C-alpha positions in Angstrom: -21.7 -42.3 -29.4 -20.0 -42.6 -32.8 -16.5 -41.4 -31.7 -15.1 -41.6 -35.2 -17.9 -39.4 -36.6 -17.3 -36.9 -33.7 -13.5 -36.7 -34.5 -14.1 -36.3 -38.2 -16.8 -33.6 -37.6 -14.7 -31.6 -35.2 -11.7 -31.7 -37.7 -14.1 -30.4 -40.3 -15.3 -27.6 -38.0 -11.7 -26.4 -37.6 -10.8 -26.8 -41.2 -13.9 -25.2 -42.7 -15.1 -22.9 -39.9 -15.2 -19.8 -42.1 -17.4 -21.6 -44.6 -19.7 -23.0 -41.9 -20.0 -19.5 -40.3 -20.9 -17.9 -43.6 -23.6 -20.5 -44.3 -25.0 -20.3 -40.8 -25.3 -16.5 -40.8 -26.5 -16.3 -44.4 -29.3 -18.8 -43.6 -30.7 -16.6 -40.8 -30.4 -13.5 -42.9 -32.3 -15.2 -45.7 -34.9 -16.4 -43.3 -35.6 -12.7 -42.5 -37.9 -11.5 -39.8 -40.7 -14.1 -40.5 -42.1 -15.2 -37.2 -39.7 -13.2 -35.1 -42.3 -10.8 -33.7 -44.7 -13.7 -33.0 -42.0 -15.6 -31.1 -41.1 -12.6 -29.0 -44.8 -12.0 -28.2 -45.3 -15.6 -27.2 -42.2 -15.6 -25.0 -43.4 -12.3 -23.4 -46.7 -13.9 -22.4 -44.9 -16.2 -20.0 -44.6 -15.1 -16.4 -41.2 -13.4 -15.7 -38.9 -15.3 -13.3 -35.7 -14.8 -11.4 -33.2 -17.4 -10.2 -29.9 -17.9 -8.3 -27.9 -18.1 -11.6 -26.2 -21.3 -10.4 -26.1 -22.7 -13.9 -27.1 -26.3 -13.0 -29.9 -26.2 -15.6 -27.8 -24.6 -18.3 -27.6 -27.6 -20.6 -28.3 -27.8 -24.3 -32.1 -28.1 -24.8 -34.4 -28.5 -27.7 -35.8 -25.4 -29.4 -37.9 -24.5 -32.4 -36.3 -23.3 -35.6 -37.9 -19.9 -35.2 -36.3 -19.6 -31.8 -33.0 -20.6 -33.3 -33.2 -17.9 -36.0 -34.2 -15.4 -33.3 -31.0 -16.2 -31.3 -28.8 -15.9 -34.4 -30.4 -12.5 -35.3 -29.9 -11.3 -31.7 -26.3 -12.2 -31.9 -25.8 -10.4 -35.2 -27.6 -7.3 -33.9 -25.9 -7.0 -30.5 -22.5 -8.7 -30.7 -19.4 -7.7 -32.5 -18.0 -10.0 -35.3 -15.4 -11.5 -33.1 -17.9 -12.4 -30.4 -20.2 -14.0 -33.0 -17.3 -16.1 -34.3 -16.3 -17.2 -30.8 -19.9 -18.2 -29.8 -20.7 -20.1 -33.0 -17.3 -21.8 -32.9 -18.0 -22.8 -29.3 -21.5 -24.1 -30.2 -20.1 -26.1 -33.2 -17.3 -27.6 -31.0 -19.8 -29.3 -28.7 -17.2 -32.1 -28.0 -15.7 -29.6 -25.5 -18.9 -29.2 -23.6 -19.8 -32.9 -23.0 -20.3 -33.4 -19.2 -21.6 -35.7 -16.6 -24.2 -34.0 -14.4 -25.1 -36.3 -11.5 -25.7 -39.7 -13.1 -26.7 -38.3 -16.5 -24.9 -37.3 -19.7 -25.4 -33.7 -20.6 -24.2 -31.2 -23.2 -23.5 -27.9 -21.4 -25.0 -24.8 -23.0 -22.8 -22.8 -25.3 -24.3 -19.5 -24.1 -23.5 -20.0 -20.4 -20.8 -17.5 -19.2 -19.5 -19.4 -16.2 -17.2 -16.6 -15.0 -19.9 -14.0 -15.0 -22.6 -16.5 -14.1 -25.0 -15.2 -16.8 -26.7 -16.2 -20.0 -25.3 -14.4 -23.0 -28.6 -14.6 -24.9 -31.0 -14.1 -22.0 -33.4 -11.7 -23.8 -34.1 -14.3 -26.5 -33.8 -17.5 -24.5 -36.1 -20.3 -25.6 -39.4 -21.6 -24.2 -37.5 -24.5 -22.5 -35.3 -22.1 -20.6 -38.1 -19.8 -19.6 -40.3 -22.6 -18.4 -37.7 -24.4 -16.3 -38.5 -24.1 -12.6 -41.8 -22.2 -13.2 -44.5 -23.1 -10.7 -47.0 -25.6 -12.1 -50.8 -25.5 -11.4 -50.1 -28.3 -8.8 -47.6 -26.0 -7.0 -44.4 -28.0 -7.9 -41.2 -26.8 -9.5 -38.2 -28.3 -11.4 -36.0 -26.0 -9.3 -36.8 -24.3 -6.0 -34.3 -21.5 -6.8 -36.6 -20.2 -9.5 -39.3 -17.6 -8.4 -41.9 -15.8 -10.4 -41.7 -12.0 -10.3 -44.9 -10.4 -8.9 -46.4 -13.7 -7.9 -48.6 -14.3 -11.1 -51.0 -17.3 -11.3 -49.4 -20.5 -12.5 -49.4 -21.0 -16.3 -52.2 -23.3 -17.3 -51.5 -26.3 -19.6 -54.0 -25.0 -22.2 -52.3 -21.6 -22.4 -48.9 -23.1 -22.7 -50.0 -25.4 -25.5 -51.5 -22.3 -27.3 -48.3 -20.3 -26.9 -46.0 -23.0 -28.1 -48.4 -24.3 -30.7 -48.4 -21.1 -32.7 -44.6 -21.1 -32.8 -44.5 -24.8 -33.7 -46.9 -24.3 -36.6 -44.5 -21.9 -38.3 -41.2 -23.7 -37.4 -39.4 -26.2 -39.6 -40.3 -29.9 -39.0 -38.0 -32.8 -39.9 -38.3 -36.5 -39.9 -35.6 -38.4 -38.0 -36.7 -41.8 -39.4 -39.2 -43.0 -41.9 -41.4 -44.7 -39.3 -41.8 -41.7 -37.0 -43.6 -38.4 -37.3 -41.7 -35.2 -38.1 -40.7 -33.1 -35.0 -40.0 -29.4 -34.7 -37.7 -29.2 -31.7 -33.9 -29.9 -31.8 -30.9 -28.7 -29.9 -29.3 -25.4 -31.0 -26.3 -27.4 -32.2 -28.5 -29.4 -34.5 -29.8 -26.3 -36.2 -26.3 -25.0 -36.7 -25.3 -28.1 -38.5 -28.7 -28.1 -40.3 -27.6 -24.9 -42.0 -23.9 -25.5 -42.2 -24.0 -29.0 -43.7 -27.6 -29.7 -44.7 -30.5 -31.7 -43.4 -29.2 -35.2 -44.1 -25.8 -34.6 -42.3 -27.5 -32.8 -39.4 -29.9 -35.7 -38.8 -27.0 -38.1 -38.7 -25.1 -35.9 -36.2 -28.3 -35.6 -34.1 -28.9 -39.4 -34.0 -25.3 -40.5 -33.6 -23.8 -37.7 -31.5 -26.2 -35.3 -29.9 -28.8 -37.9 -28.7 -26.1 -40.0 -26.9 -24.6 -36.8 -25.4 -27.8 -36.0 -23.6 -29.6 -38.5 -21.3 -32.9 -36.6 -21.6 -32.7 -36.9 -25.4 -31.7 -40.6 -25.2 -34.6 -41.2 -22.8 -37.0 -39.4 -25.2 -36.1 -41.5 -28.2 -36.0 -44.8 -26.4 -39.2 -44.3 -24.5 -42.1 -46.7 -25.5 -43.9 -43.9 -27.2 -41.0 -43.4 -29.7 -39.6 -46.9 -29.8 -39.1 -48.3 -33.2 -40.6 -51.5 -32.0 -43.7 -49.9 -30.6 -47.1 -50.9 -32.2 
């Protein structure tokens, strides 16, 4: 991880938080309601689940830009100004949420309320959160504490591809490097900096800070499929 970049960035967050906040909220207001109903409808087609609320899986995960805007709009609709400021500040100050989980590096989720043991944006949580622990067609789960409500049939891969595909098609895609295809899914923190500082700065933050902070992201970008040395 680029510690000097991290220190400089966090100083900038504290010194220019008001400017960042205004840019972030304005970007989602300007985005409007485009795609919001479609994202909600796609999320609602997934089987409903319950869990033990232990929080072990509440780490920062990659989401689509449409899901990001849905979260910001939910915050603006249901939280008071002070709560919005506190949550966005917490999300920007991701240096305070770096953690070791088992033998992996993780970035803990900004929306996990540890005291109340609940998700502060649960109604608009992303695909990644909704799918975690769900029973696969093979009968396996990422977490045995997750249970489907009403015992629906497992979600088929083709249906999942269809649901996520229509959200992906209307979400922003960005190239991380010239020799790799553009992708649509980034951590919530990336999207914040995307709209606070611009695309170029956000990509640098992603590559030099957010990827090293998350073992799953590091693994994703160093896998043979995405290796810069791959044929």
